[in-house]
Structures are given as structure tokens and as C-alpha cells.
N, C-alpha and C positions, 0 to 999 in steps of 0.2 A: 599129094603134092601138086595137084592140078585142081582147078575149079572150072565149072561149066560157064561159058560166056553166052552161048546159045546152042541150040540143038546141033550136035555133031562137032562143035568147036569148043575146045578147052584151052585154058591158059595155065602155064607153069606159074605157081604162086611165087612172086618175087621175094616175099618175106622168108619163104622156105629156102630159097636160093642163098639168102644172106646168112642163114644159120651155119652154112659150111665155113664161112669166114670166121665165125666165132668158135670153131671147134679146136683151135689152138695149133693149126699147122704152121710150118715155117714158110711153105710155098703153096700157092693156089693158082688155079687158072682164072684169069680175068676175061670172062666171056663178054666181049664188047660188041656183040652182034645179035640181031634178032633172027629167029628161025621159025619156020613152019614145018612141022613133022607130020607125016601121015602114017598112022598106025591102025591098020585094018580100016574100019569105017570112020575112025576118029581123026580129027585134025587137032594138033596141039601147037599153040603158038608160044614161043619164048620171046617175050617182048623186052628188049634192052634199049630203052630210049636214052637220049643224052642225059636226062635227069637221073635215070637209074645208074648210068655209068658214073656220074658224079658221086652218088650215094655209095656205090661199091668202092670207088677210089678212096673216099674218106675212111671207109671201114678198113681197107687195106692199110692205109697210113696209120690209123689209130691202133691197130693190132700188130703193126710192124711186119705184116706178111709180105713176102716178095712175090710179085706176079710172075707167072711163067711166060 
């Protein structure tokens, strides 16, 4: 669910995050923030840009999922 950006820095794959919206839930968390997590010697960035927020919002509307 992550890909390497550079040595020691990985990124959560946005397309994988979107799969949760397609799972058929009634309610889901709308994570509209970016995060940098440190796990051991790895850094994992979860990039949620404004463009990605728009994409997620449209998926929520299309599937009628209510955001938490």
C-alpha cells in the first residue's frame, strides 16, 4: 500500500486509499489532511492535496457515502 519515493521515504498510494470508498460502506472517514509518519527508520507520507480532496469528495458523492 506504499511505494518508495526515495531512500527511506515512502508514500501511501492514493489509488489504494480510494479503494476503501468503493467497498460499499455507508459511512467513511474523509481524511482531508497530509501526514508524515515515522515507523522505525522509515518515513511514510500520506499526501492529501486539494486536488486529491476533490477526487475523494466526488467519489463520496457518487457512492452516496456519508463522511464522518
